[in-house]
N, C-alpha and C positions, 0 to 999 in steps of 0.2 A: 350148359350153364350150369352156375354153379352157385350156392346163397349160402349166407353165414350171418347168424342172429347174435347181438352181444348187447351186455347192460355195461353200462358207463359203470368203470369202477369210480369208489366215493375219492379217490385220490387225485388231487389237481395239480394239474400239469402246467407251469408257470412258462409263458412266451414273451417273444419280445416282436412284435410281428413287425466373423466377420471382418473382414480383414477390417478392424476399427480399434481406437481405443473407446470404450463406452461404458456406461452404465444408464439402466433404462427401469423406471418403475412407474407401473399404474397409479393415476391421481385419483385416487377414487375419491376422496376426501374434500378435491376442490369443488366449487359450486357447479351447477348446471349450466349455468349461462356461459361458461368458461368451454366445458366439456373439453379440458386437453387429456389425453388419455394415457399417455406415455412420454416419461423422462429419462433423456439421457445425458449423459456427460461422454464428451469424447477430446482426445486430445489430438489435434493435426499437426502439432509441429512443438517446440520447444515446453515438457512438461512439467519444466520448474518456473515459467511465467506466463503460462496460456492455459486455458481450459474452452473447449467447445461444449455449448449446453443447447440440447433440443428436445422438443415434445409433439407431439403429434394431436391434431384436435378436428374432427368432424365437423364438416361444414354443414349445410342444409339445404337437403336434397332437393331440386328439382321437384315443384309437384307433378302428380300425375298428368300425361295428356287427356282430354276432356273426353269422358267416354270409358276411362281405363278405370281398372281396381287393382287392390295390391292382392297379391298371390297366396293361396292357400291351401295347400295338396290336399288332396279328399282321401280320406283311409280308405283301401282297399278294404271291399267284403269278404269276407270267408266262410264258407257256409258249415253250419253244423250236419254232421252227418251218424247214422250210425253202423253198427258192424266195422269198424274201421281195423283195418290191420298193416300190419308191414310185409306183408306177403304180395298184396297187389293196390294198385292205384285205384279208388273208387269210382265209381261214376258219377258226377255233380261235382267234382271238385274245382276250385279256382284253380285256373291256369295260366302259368305265364309262360307263353311262347315266344318270347323274343329276352334274349338275353344282349347286351352291348358291351364293350369296354371304352374306355378312353385311350387307349394304345394305339400309334398308327403304324401299320395298317392293322384292321382289325382281323383275330384269327379267322384263319380260314374254316368255313363250316364243315369243309371235309375233315379237317384236322382236329376240330372242337365246336360243339355243338350241344345246347343242352335244352331240358324242358323243368317245368317245376309245376308241381300238385301241390295244393294247401285244403285243409279239412282242418275239422276241430269237433271233439265231444265233449262228454262231461269230466274229462279226464284231463284234458288239456289239446296241445296243438299238434299237428301229425302234417309231416311231409313228406315227397317222394321227389328225389330229383333224379332225369336220367340224362346219360350223359353219352356223348358222342365223341370217341378219344381213339385215334390211330392208333397211338404207341404207347404201351403202358411205361410209365418209369414213377416212381412214389420213394418216398421218404424214408431214411434209414432207422428215425430215431423220431419220437412225438415232436421235439420242437423245428424238425427238417419238414414238416407234413405239408406246411404252408406255399412251399416253393416247387412243390412237384405235384403230381397227380394228386388233387382232393376235392372233397366239398368244404368250403368254409362256413359256418350258420353261424349268426348272431341273432341274441333274443333279447329284448329289452322289456321291463314293465311301462314303457312309452319313448316316443321319438323325443331326443333330449335327454333322457332320464340317462343318467348314470349306472343304476341297478340292473346289470346285464351279465349274459356272459357270451363266450366267443367257444365254437365248438367244430374243430375240423377233424373231417372223417377222412382215411385212404380207403380205396376199396379192395385191397390184396389181390389185385391183379396182375401187378409185377410178379413173374416167377423169383424172381429175388426177394421179393418181400411178398410174400404170398399170403400171410395174415392181415386182415383188416387193422388201421392203429385208429388210434383217436388221441388228441389234444384237447384239453380244455383249460379255459382260463377264466376263472369267475371276478368280472371286475368290482363287485361286491367288498372290498377292501375294507377292514376293520370291523366288519359283522361277525356275527355267529352264521357260520353254512352249515345247512343243512346237507346230509349227504344225496350227491346228483343221484338220479333215478333215471335216466335219460336211455330209452332204449333204441340201437339201430340196427339196420339187415342191410347187408352187403350183398346184390346180386348181380353175378357178371353176365355180362353178354355180349353178342359176337362183337360188335364192334365198338364196345363201352362198357359201358354196368349203369345199375341204377342203386341209389341209396336210399332208403326209408327210413326216417327218424320221429320217436315219440317224445314230446317234449312234456312231462307233467308240470302245469304251470304252479303247482305249490313250491317248484323250486326256486322260482322268484316270488314266495310269499303271495300267489294269487288263485283265485278261484276261476274256474274258467265256466263264465257266465257270458248271456246273451248283452252285445254291445261295448264287451271288454276290449280296451283298445291296447296294443301292442306295439312294438319296434320293430322289423326284422328285417333283414338283409344276407342276401345269400352271393356266395364267391365259387365260381368253376374254376380251379387253379389246376394248368397244366404245364408241362415241361417233359421235351422229349431228348435224349441225350446228344449234348451236344448244341443242342439247340436254345433259345431263349424262354424265358418264362414268361407264358401269356396268361390271361383269364378273364372271363365273362363274368358279368355282374347284372342283378335284377334293374338298376340302373347303375350310373358310372363312376360312382363317387368312390375311390379305393382307399377307404379312411374310416370305415365303420370302425374298425378296433380301438381308432384314437378319437374319433368322436362323434358322441353317440345321434348328433343332428343328422347325421350318413344313412340312416335306416329309412325303410319304408314304412309308414303308417297303416297298419291293419288292424280292421274290427271283426270280433267275432259277430256274425249273425245269421240269419236262416238261409237266405240266396245269396249264390257268390256274384262280385261283379262281372262285367264282359272282359273274357281273354285281356291278359296284358298282351300289344301286338307293336307297340311303338315307345321308343325311348327319344324325347327333343333334350338339346340342350342351347346355350346359348354363351358363347365364349369371344372374345377379341383377339380379332385376325387382323391384321395387313391396315390397323389404325380405325378399323369398324370395327360391330357388333354382326356377329354371325350365328344365325340359327342353322343349329343341323338339328335331323333326323335319322335314325335308322330304324326298320321296320323289318317284318317277317315277309320272306324272300316272294311270298304269293302277292304281294303289294308293288311289284316292281312293275315300271307301268304306270301307277294310278294318280291320280292329278288331284292334290289338295288345295283346298284354301285356306289360305293363311289370314288370321284375323290378329289386330289390338283392339282390345275393344270394339267397339262397331268399326273402327276402320279397316277395311281391306287392303291387306299389303301386296296381294296377288296372289295369281295364283302359281304352284310348281310343280314337279313333275317326279316321281320317286324313280330315280334310276338302279340300273345294276350296281353295288357297290361291294362287288368281290362275293357275291352269294347272296348277300342281303339286298333289301331295299332301304336306300339311302339318297338325301340330296344335303346342299347346304345352300343359303338364301342371305344374302347380305340385307341385313335389317335398314329399310330408310330410316333416316334421321326425325323425331318426332318435331312436333312443334315447337318453336323457339320459347325457351324457359320451361321446358316440359319435359317429362321421361316417360318411357314405354313401362308398363306394369308386366303384364302377360301375352305372352304370344299364342294362339291356339292355333292347332292345325286341326281342319274338319275334312274328314272321308266321306263325301255325300253327306249327310245329317250327323254322322258319327264322330264325336269329337277323339280323333286318334290319338293325339297326346297335346301337351300343353307346356312352356317354360318361363319361368321369370326371368327378366332382366335384369342381373343381379346388382345390388346398390354400390359393387365396388367400379362399376362402368357406366353408372349413370351420372347424368351432371350434377354439380353442387354450390352453390353460393357461399365464397371463401366467408370465415368469419375475421374480425376485425384483427389487428396486428395486435400484439401484445408486448408490455414490457417486462423486462427481467431487472430485479432489484438484488444488489448484494455488497457485502461491505466486509471486512478482516471481522473474526471472530474476536467478540470482547470489546470491538470498538465504539464508542459513543459518537462516531460521525454519522451523519445521515448516508443512507443507503445512495448507491449510485446506481441509475438507472440506464438502460439500453431498450432498443427496440429490436425484436428479433425480426430476421428476413422471414416472409411467408410464401413459401411454395405449395403448389398441389400435388401430390402422389400421383403418379401416374399407375396405372392397370390397378388403382385404389382409390378410384376418383372420390370416393366421399371424404378421403381424409386430406387434410392439410398439414405443411411441416413447416415449424417454427426453428429458425436456430441462430447461434448466436456464437461470435467465438470472444471470448475476454481475455486482452492482452494486458502486456504492463502489470501483471500480478507478482507479488513478492514470493520467492522460492521457500518451499516447505513451511507454509503457513494454511491455518484455517480458515476457510470463508464461509459466510453464511447467504444465503441466497431464499426469495420466494418470488412466484408468478403473479402477474399483474395485481390484482387487489385484495390477493386470497394472501392470508395469515399465514400459515402452515409455512413453517423455514425447514431447508434442507442445508446440508453442508457439503463441502468440498476438500479436501489438501493437494496443494500443488507439491510437485517433487523438490528434494534439495540438489542444488548444483555441486554439492560437493559430498562424495562418502565419507562424511563426520557423522553418519549415524546407521546402524545396520539399515538396509534397503532389503524389504522381505515382501515378495510376489509369490503366486499360484501359478501353476502353469498346467496345462492339460488339453482335450479338443474331446468332441463328439458330445455334446453336453445333454441333450434332451432324448429320449425314446421317451421316456416318460418323466414328468413333472416332478412326482416323489423322488424318484431316483436323484433326480439333478439337484433338489432342495437339499436331500441330506447330505451328499456331497460339500454342496455350499456352506452347509451348516456346521461342516466339520473343518474346514478351510476358514472360515470366519473368526475360528477362535485364535488364528495366527497371527492378528491385527496387522491385515495384508496393506500396502501400498495401493495395488492392483492387481488383478488377475489376466493372465495370459492364456488366450483361448486359440488352439490353432484348428476353427473350420469346423464344418458341420454342427450349427446351433442349434435350429429349430427342425431341421430335416424337413424343410417346407418346398424344398426341391426349385426355389422359383416360380413356384404355381401358386395362383389365385384361390384356385378350392383348398389348399394346405395354409392358406393364412392365421386358422385359427391355431395352428402349431406355434406361430410365432407371438401368436395372445398368450399361450400356454408359456410359453419360454421368457415372457413380459411378467405373467401373475411370479413365475420362481424366481426373478431377480427383485422383485416387489417383497416377496414373501421372506428373503433369504441373505441377502447381500446389500441390507442397509445398516448401521451400525445404532447402539440404543441412542446416541446424540445426535440420529437422524445423517451422519456421514455415509456418501456415494461410493462405493468402490470401482475407479475406473476399469475399464477391460481393453488389454492389446488384445487383438483377434486379427485372423487372417481368413481367407475363403477356402470352403471344402467341397467338394462334389455336390453335396446335397444343398448348397446354395443356390446351384445352377441348373437351371433345364436340361434333363439329360446327364447331370452330372460334369460332363468334359465337352470341351470345344470341339473336340474330333468328333462327335456326332453331330453335326450342325453341316451340313453338304456347304451350302456358301459364306461359310463363317469368312469374316475379314476381321484384323485385329485395331478395330477402331472402336472408339467409344460407344457408337451407335450399336453394335453389335452385343460388345458387353453388357450395356444396359437391356438389349432385348432379353437373353439367355439370363440373366441373372438380375432383374429389375428391381426386386425389395433389397437387394444386397446393396446395390449400389446407391440405390436413394436414400435407406436409410441411415448409412453410415459414412460419417465425413473421410475418417482417415481409412486405408490409404486414398479411398477413393478412386477415379480413373488416375493409372491404366489398371489399379489392381494391385501392386506392390509399391512397397514404400520402406521408411523407416525412421524407428524413434531413436534419437538419442537423448540422454538421461546423463546431464552434466558431461564428465569427462569420464565416469566410472562405468556406464553400461551402452551399448548401443544394441539395440534389436530390428535387424532387417527381418519383414513379412514378405513371405513369397506365395504364388499361385502355382501350383501343381498340375497344371494343364488343366483346368478348371474352365478359366474365361481368359486364358492367356496361354501360349507355347511356353513349354519350360526354355527351349534353345532361342536363339535369334535376341531378340529386342532386351527380354527380360533379364537373360544372362549378362549382355553386355552391360544393361545398368547394373547389374549386381556385382560385375567385376569392378567398375571404375567406382562403387560408393564402398565397396570393402578394401579397394588399394588406397582411398581416401583417409580410412578409419585407422587402417594398420598404426599400431604404434600410439595414437592417439586417445584411444580406449582402454581401461583395464579389460573390459569383458566384451566379446561380442556374443550375442545369442540368437542364431538366426532360430524363425520358426515358420514352421508350411505343415502342410496337410499328409500328403502320402510320405510313406519314409523310404529313407535309403535303404535301411535294413529292418525289413518286416518281420513282425514277429509273427503273422497270421499268414498272410497270402505270398503268394509265389516269389524268391528272391530275381528270379527273372521278368516278372512283370514289367511291362514298358514302361510306368512311368516312374516305378523303382530306378531302373535303368537308368534312365535320362537324369534323374538327378543324382547319381551319383557320376556318372559321364561328365555333366555340366556342369555342377556345382560343388562337388566335394574338393576338388583340387583349389578351386578357388576359397575354401573356408579354411582351408589349410596353410594356405598361402597367409591370410591375415592372420595367424593364430586363434583363430576360433577353437575352443575346447569342450563345448556344449551348444548342441543342435535338439531343437524341441520338432519331436514328428510324432502323427497321431492315426487316425485312421482305419486301423486294424482292433480296434473295442478291447486291448487287454493294456497291462502294463507291463514295459520291457526297459532294460539297460543295455547297452552295449558294453563291451570291454572298448578301451579306447583304441581306433584304428584310424590308421593314417595311410595313404594309396595302397588301399585294398586288402592291409593286414594288420592284425593287433599291435599295436606299438604304445608304450606307455605313456611317448609322447603325442598321442594323438588325442581324436575327437570322440569324446562320449556322446551317443546319441539315444535321448530320452525320452519317453512318453508313452505312444501310440493311441491313445484317446481313449478312455473309458470313464469321461467324468462322469454323466448318466446314460448310461446305453447298454443294453444287453452286452454279455462278453462273450468270448470265442476262445475252440481250445487254441494253443500256443502250440508254436512249434517246440521239439523238446531243446530243452536248453543245451545238455551233453551233446546233442547231435548237430547243433546249430554254430556254426566257428565264431560267430560274430554275438553271440549272446551270453550278456553276463546273468541276466535275472530274466524273466518270463512269467507271468502270474495272470489267471483269467481273474479279475475283478477292477470292480471300479476304484478309482483314486483322483487324487491330488499330489500334484509335487508342490514342495513348498521350497522356497530358494530364499535363502538368506546371502547378501553380499555384505562382506564385511573387509573391504580394502582389494588385496588381491586374492582372499578366499572368498571360497562358495560352500556352502552349506545346505545339503540335499535330506530333506524330512518327506519320505512318500508315506502319507495316510490314505487307509483305506476307508469306508463310506461310514464306518463304525468309531474312526478317528481313530486305530489303531495306526502304527509305525510299521510299515512292512519294508521299509529300506532305508537305510539312512547309510551316507557316504560323502564325503568332504574333496572337494578339486581346488587347487590353489594354481595360480598363475606363477609361472618359474621367475626366479631374478633375472 
């Protein structure tokens, strides 16, 4: 047995933990009666004569069923103990005996399991985490710690409070990394930060390790005292060489680093709560609401009593679920025009676990249809009025989507519009039919790891009087999952804060699907996948509902007059590259060859990666199936993303550098953490590669294209021109 004790250095380590043309803003200024939450402008067809406008609005949730009540999670009581030490787990500490994960399948307890103990004294909060892990493998540097064997702790001034920090500790058990390492990120951005005095100790065990941590609450500006409430969450990360990353948590929300609502409430007290032994969740599956419970293994075979208020939903038995106790129970429908609130699971008289039926799964009453009023800017004519189509969002049931496509608009014209009875006006501008003025847009992708990063690049791009923005996938990093919808809300906020001009003009966005719009990232990770509308909606529900272009099947093309055609493609996310999509692309490019001055495809995974393996499967398929079609059509520039750096290739044709070839630009680092690039001098196809967030400003004037690449501070980091041969 080996022991290490350390004081965390005051040095702060920073971490990073739609196919559509649209723009959206939160309409916080509108009255509460209408409650629209987001406005989007999209192009579905000719950008010179149409505009699709849509916004979301919550309905009125059905009332709770009789005898039901709203959900309020009760804080866990953490006991005050004396003579606490990093050397030993004290008697009387609060015990977390059960960890869970929303991964499927759950990690094998023989491979990964854990116990947590918590206590407090006048100096702060103490934790002891005992981890069973069969194979040691740890990160090389601080930013890589969460992806391998480590304990990740989050502590905040309260659940939902932004004043918090994230601490990741590796035990120093890997012979290749024999010293414990730490990675600390403080979310109290913009405040004066005191030196961090957290202490920790790593003790190596025969089958794992123990990490003890002492958090001085003064680091959060607090004084340890009776009844003080905090937010706390823990993740146990594990990865074996050649194996997948897996993790366990106190509760299964894998997003505490981004969503402070995902922390567990704890309260400093005299006596501890009963040990935590089970986790309950409710999710949407197979057209219904399902209650899932996992629990400690000594409850295997135990019968539970499931209750919704005073309604007995039925008995259920915990079975062996890979070394832990588990059950899945489909909830019956509540009485008509009502909804369940909390479902509780009792083991005898003990309340073992409880879960709330999420609002996105509950029924709701639709709002009234709303009119949109619009006219040309400066016109004295009366506003024209049209009524939006109203549809309910699937898997986000409390929201309804209003959508209108305006047609017959004048080219290169500014219009003003307002919603319903609200007086606030916004504006949009149609595109010209001819390139008789400079056309300017910004290109990039991978837009939001942190809202502040995204907004910073947005502001720099907005200095260029853009006609539109082209984003190539990985927008909100919500992965098609309902528990990550808060990331879309943050993404919407970033748009509202930064992509509206001073005179109220909204900037349209052309986009395409990326892996972080899709459950699992790629269609190949779904065993029974079929290339149908239903399957695409199933694995990317929010993407396909929210964004009108290109809609199903997930690829499409926007034609701007005769000067620009922009095909947007799906790199194996909700559609295979080969087959129907490539057949469509061949026909589409053949029809446009010679008709358009510029053809600029956009897609997510790069043919010529700047970070990932050149022989990666998706990159190989892009090169094999699409690039010869690009070359035959006269494409000069293609926009790629996914790798989180800036890159520009040499012109390439037929797999070799050729001055008449295609330049591949991008690699997706608009609002995300950047990565190390391939060495440019050692990578035959790279002309430039730099690890920085950026936007690519493209100006089209006849046969000439001017590219100015700006970083997040507005500095020009690359500047080049490409012209169409006569």
